[in-house]
C-alpha atoms as an extended CHARMM CRD file, in Angstrom:
* protein
*
       120  EXT
         1         1  UNK       CA              4.2300000000       -1.7590000000      -19.1990000000  PROA      1               0.0000000000
         2         2  UNK       CA              7.7370000000       -0.5460000000      -18.4660000000  PROA      2               0.0000000000
         3         3  UNK       CA              8.1720000000        0.9320000000      -14.7850000000  PROA      3               0.0000000000
         4         4  UNK       CA             11.3520000000        2.6910000000      -14.4760000000  PROA      4               0.0000000000
         5         5  UNK       CA             13.9730000000        2.6350000000      -12.0010000000  PROA      5               0.0000000000
         6         6  UNK       CA             12.5610000000        6.2340000000      -10.9100000000  PROA      6               0.0000000000
         7         7  UNK       CA              9.1290000000        4.8190000000      -11.2690000000  PROA      7               0.0000000000
         8         8  UNK       CA              9.9750000000        1.9100000000       -9.0020000000  PROA      8               0.0000000000
         9         9  UNK       CA             12.1990000000        4.4210000000       -6.2290000000  PROA      9               0.0000000000
        10        10  UNK       CA              9.0010000000        7.1780000000       -6.1550000000  PROA      10              0.0000000000
        11        11  UNK       CA              6.4320000000        4.2870000000       -5.8610000000  PROA      11              0.0000000000
        12        12  UNK       CA              8.2030000000        2.7610000000       -2.9590000000  PROA      12              0.0000000000
        13        13  UNK       CA              7.8380000000        6.1370000000       -1.6590000000  PROA      13              0.0000000000
        14        14  UNK       CA              4.4410000000        7.0510000000       -2.0420000000  PROA      14              0.0000000000
        15        15  UNK       CA              4.1000000000        3.4990000000        0.0240000000  PROA      15              0.0000000000
        16        16  UNK       CA              6.5850000000        4.5060000000        2.9830000000  PROA      16              0.0000000000
        17        17  UNK       CA              4.9170000000        7.9320000000        2.9410000000  PROA      17              0.0000000000
        18        18  UNK       CA              1.4130000000        6.4670000000        3.3010000000  PROA      18              0.0000000000
        19        19  UNK       CA              2.6190000000        3.8040000000        5.7800000000  PROA      19              0.0000000000
        20        20  UNK       CA              4.2690000000        6.3960000000        7.6960000000  PROA      20              0.0000000000
        21        21  UNK       CA              0.7510000000        8.6890000000        8.1040000000  PROA      21              0.0000000000
        22        22  UNK       CA             -0.7810000000        5.9200000000        9.1780000000  PROA      22              0.0000000000
        23        23  UNK       CA              1.6510000000        5.4630000000       12.0080000000  PROA      23              0.0000000000
        24        24  UNK       CA              0.6630000000        8.9860000000       13.0830000000  PROA      24              0.0000000000
        25        25  UNK       CA             -3.0740000000        8.9360000000       12.7710000000  PROA      25              0.0000000000
        26        26  UNK       CA             -2.7980000000       11.2690000000        9.7340000000  PROA      26              0.0000000000
        27        27  UNK       CA             -5.6370000000       10.8310000000        7.9780000000  PROA      27              0.0000000000
        28        28  UNK       CA             -5.5720000000       13.3810000000        5.1320000000  PROA      28              0.0000000000
        29        29  UNK       CA             -1.5420000000       12.7970000000        4.9380000000  PROA      29              0.0000000000
        30        30  UNK       CA             -2.4300000000        8.6740000000        4.1050000000  PROA      30              0.0000000000
        31        31  UNK       CA             -5.4690000000        9.4740000000        1.9640000000  PROA      31              0.0000000000
        32        32  UNK       CA             -3.6550000000       11.9190000000       -0.3230000000  PROA      32              0.0000000000
        33        33  UNK       CA             -1.5190000000        8.7810000000       -1.7500000000  PROA      33              0.0000000000
        34        34  UNK       CA             -4.7420000000        7.0510000000       -3.0600000000  PROA      34              0.0000000000
        35        35  UNK       CA             -5.9980000000        7.2980000000       -6.2410000000  PROA      35              0.0000000000
        36        36  UNK       CA             -8.7490000000        9.4310000000       -6.8240000000  PROA      36              0.0000000000
        37        37  UNK       CA            -11.2170000000        6.3040000000       -7.2890000000  PROA      37              0.0000000000
        38        38  UNK       CA            -10.3580000000        5.1840000000       -3.8410000000  PROA      38              0.0000000000
        39        39  UNK       CA            -11.0130000000        8.7710000000       -2.6190000000  PROA      39              0.0000000000
        40        40  UNK       CA            -14.2100000000        8.8080000000       -4.4740000000  PROA      40              0.0000000000
        41        41  UNK       CA            -15.0390000000        5.2870000000       -3.3380000000  PROA      41              0.0000000000
        42        42  UNK       CA            -14.1430000000        6.4840000000        0.9560000000  PROA      42              0.0000000000
        43        43  UNK       CA            -15.3060000000        9.8000000000        0.3760000000  PROA      43              0.0000000000
        44        44  UNK       CA            -13.3490000000       11.4430000000        3.5240000000  PROA      44              0.0000000000
        45        45  UNK       CA            -10.1050000000       10.7390000000        4.9800000000  PROA      45              0.0000000000
        46        46  UNK       CA            -11.8040000000        9.7760000000        8.3890000000  PROA      46              0.0000000000
        47        47  UNK       CA            -13.4290000000        6.8280000000        6.3620000000  PROA      47              0.0000000000
        48        48  UNK       CA            -10.5720000000        5.7050000000        4.6030000000  PROA      48              0.0000000000
        49        49  UNK       CA             -8.2050000000        5.6490000000        8.2830000000  PROA      49              0.0000000000
        50        50  UNK       CA            -11.0080000000        4.0020000000        9.6410000000  PROA      50              0.0000000000
        51        51  UNK       CA            -11.5010000000        0.8910000000        7.1260000000  PROA      51              0.0000000000
        52        52  UNK       CA             -7.7440000000        0.4710000000        6.9360000000  PROA      52              0.0000000000
        53        53  UNK       CA             -7.3960000000        0.4530000000       10.7710000000  PROA      53              0.0000000000
        54        54  UNK       CA            -10.4590000000       -2.1910000000       10.8620000000  PROA      54              0.0000000000
        55        55  UNK       CA             -9.5910000000       -4.0280000000        8.1430000000  PROA      55              0.0000000000
        56        56  UNK       CA             -5.7040000000       -3.7660000000        7.1660000000  PROA      56              0.0000000000
        57        57  UNK       CA             -4.0270000000       -3.9770000000       10.4280000000  PROA      57              0.0000000000
        58        58  UNK       CA             -0.8070000000       -5.3990000000        8.9290000000  PROA      58              0.0000000000
        59        59  UNK       CA             -1.1250000000       -1.9390000000        6.8950000000  PROA      59              0.0000000000
        60        60  UNK       CA             -2.1420000000        0.3060000000        9.5950000000  PROA      60              0.0000000000
        61        61  UNK       CA              0.4670000000       -0.7810000000       12.1560000000  PROA      61              0.0000000000
        62        62  UNK       CA              3.4190000000       -2.6220000000       10.7660000000  PROA      62              0.0000000000
        63        63  UNK       CA              5.9940000000       -4.2420000000       12.9300000000  PROA      63              0.0000000000
        64        64  UNK       CA              8.3670000000       -4.6290000000        9.6090000000  PROA      64              0.0000000000
        65        65  UNK       CA              8.5290000000       -3.8310000000        6.0530000000  PROA      65              0.0000000000
        66        66  UNK       CA             10.0590000000       -5.5290000000        3.3000000000  PROA      66              0.0000000000
        67        67  UNK       CA              9.5040000000       -4.3700000000       -0.5680000000  PROA      67              0.0000000000
        68        68  UNK       CA             10.0240000000       -6.9220000000       -2.9610000000  PROA      68              0.0000000000
        69        69  UNK       CA             10.2510000000       -6.6000000000       -6.8610000000  PROA      69              0.0000000000
        70        70  UNK       CA              7.5530000000       -4.9970000000       -8.5460000000  PROA      70              0.0000000000
        71        71  UNK       CA              5.5040000000       -6.8100000000      -10.9200000000  PROA      71              0.0000000000
        72        72  UNK       CA              2.5890000000       -6.5570000000      -13.1290000000  PROA      72              0.0000000000
        73        73  UNK       CA             -0.5960000000       -8.4770000000      -11.6200000000  PROA      73              0.0000000000
        74        74  UNK       CA             -3.6800000000       -8.5720000000      -13.9860000000  PROA      74              0.0000000000
        75        75  UNK       CA             -1.9250000000       -5.9190000000      -16.2440000000  PROA      75              0.0000000000
        76        76  UNK       CA             -1.9390000000       -3.8270000000      -12.6460000000  PROA      76              0.0000000000
        77        77  UNK       CA              1.6640000000       -2.0760000000      -11.7000000000  PROA      77              0.0000000000
        78        78  UNK       CA              2.0690000000       -3.9190000000       -8.3460000000  PROA      78              0.0000000000
        79        79  UNK       CA              4.3610000000       -3.1930000000       -5.8620000000  PROA      79              0.0000000000
        80        80  UNK       CA              4.3110000000       -6.2220000000       -3.1920000000  PROA      80              0.0000000000
        81        81  UNK       CA              5.3330000000       -5.6620000000        0.3870000000  PROA      81              0.0000000000
        82        82  UNK       CA              6.0830000000       -8.5200000000        2.7940000000  PROA      82              0.0000000000
        83        83  UNK       CA              4.7920000000       -7.0330000000        6.3310000000  PROA      83              0.0000000000
        84        84  UNK       CA              4.5100000000       -8.6830000000        9.6840000000  PROA      84              0.0000000000
        85        85  UNK       CA              0.8420000000       -7.7480000000       11.1880000000  PROA      85              0.0000000000
        86        86  UNK       CA              1.0320000000       -6.5960000000       14.3810000000  PROA      86              0.0000000000
        87        87  UNK       CA              0.1570000000      -10.0510000000       16.2630000000  PROA      87              0.0000000000
        88        88  UNK       CA              3.3720000000      -11.5050000000       14.5920000000  PROA      88              0.0000000000
        89        89  UNK       CA              1.5790000000      -12.9020000000       11.3890000000  PROA      89              0.0000000000
        90        90  UNK       CA              3.9550000000      -12.2130000000        8.1850000000  PROA      90              0.0000000000
        91        91  UNK       CA              1.5890000000      -11.0070000000        5.1310000000  PROA      91              0.0000000000
        92        92  UNK       CA              2.3150000000       -9.5850000000        1.9050000000  PROA      92              0.0000000000
        93        93  UNK       CA              0.4000000000       -6.5300000000        1.0350000000  PROA      93              0.0000000000
        94        94  UNK       CA              0.2300000000       -6.0570000000       -3.0390000000  PROA      94              0.0000000000
        95        95  UNK       CA             -0.0890000000       -2.5430000000       -3.9370000000  PROA      95              0.0000000000
        96        96  UNK       CA             -1.9700000000       -1.5380000000       -7.3040000000  PROA      96              0.0000000000
        97        97  UNK       CA             -0.3320000000        1.7530000000       -8.6810000000  PROA      97              0.0000000000
        98        98  UNK       CA             -1.9730000000        4.5070000000      -10.6640000000  PROA      98              0.0000000000
        99        99  UNK       CA              0.1480000000        7.0390000000      -12.5840000000  PROA      99              0.0000000000
       100       100  UNK       CA             -1.9810000000        9.9150000000      -12.5600000000  PROA      100             0.0000000000
       101       101  UNK       CA             -2.3590000000       12.5880000000      -15.8630000000  PROA      101             0.0000000000
       102       102  UNK       CA              0.5230000000       14.5130000000      -13.8770000000  PROA      102             0.0000000000
       103       103  UNK       CA              2.8100000000       11.6170000000      -14.1870000000  PROA      103             0.0000000000
       104       104  UNK       CA              2.7640000000       10.9120000000       -9.9830000000  PROA      104             0.0000000000
       105       105  UNK       CA              2.0160000000        7.4900000000       -8.3560000000  PROA      105             0.0000000000
       106       106  UNK       CA             -1.0800000000        7.4010000000       -6.5820000000  PROA      106             0.0000000000
       107       107  UNK       CA             -1.9900000000        3.4900000000       -4.5430000000  PROA      107             0.0000000000
       108       108  UNK       CA             -5.3740000000        2.1090000000       -6.5230000000  PROA      108             0.0000000000
       109       109  UNK       CA             -5.6030000000       -1.0780000000       -3.9850000000  PROA      109             0.0000000000
       110       110  UNK       CA             -4.0630000000       -3.1050000000       -1.6990000000  PROA      110             0.0000000000
       111       111  UNK       CA             -4.8830000000       -6.6820000000       -1.4710000000  PROA      111             0.0000000000
       112       112  UNK       CA             -3.3420000000       -8.8280000000        1.4750000000  PROA      112             0.0000000000
       113       113  UNK       CA             -2.5010000000      -12.1290000000        0.8360000000  PROA      113             0.0000000000
       114       114  UNK       CA             -1.3040000000      -15.0570000000        3.3160000000  PROA      114             0.0000000000
       115       115  UNK       CA              2.1650000000      -16.1720000000        3.6930000000  PROA      115             0.0000000000
       116       116  UNK       CA              2.5190000000      -20.0080000000        4.4330000000  PROA      116             0.0000000000
       117       117  UNK       CA              5.2990000000      -20.6050000000        6.5950000000  PROA      117             0.0000000000
       118       118  UNK       CA              7.1740000000      -24.1580000000        5.9810000000  PROA      118             0.0000000000
       119       119  UNK       CA              8.6810000000      -25.7910000000        9.0660000000  PROA      119             0.0000000000
       120       120  UNK       CA             12.0420000000      -27.3100000000        8.0320000000  PROA      120             0.0000000000
């Protein structure tokens, strides 16, 4: 699995656009960036945004966003993104990306990983 520079730019744009849709409470817009599998799992844009609102507050309303280098995790093209949650806690969101038959990229899952802070 090779990710070109163009792919990396497109993946970042897809995630940025979904995050922007969450900021505007645009359920339909945010849902459009999810893969068909994710869309089938949640059924409606309203179900999807409600799940994100309640289970992923750092994704729903991040205070800051920082994109890291794309990597492969368990054979999934993964875009790690550092987010600052509304409560000020930093988390790493691992976005599993899926290339569609029409060559567009969609989000096929997002997993939050805690970041251990070290006091120096």
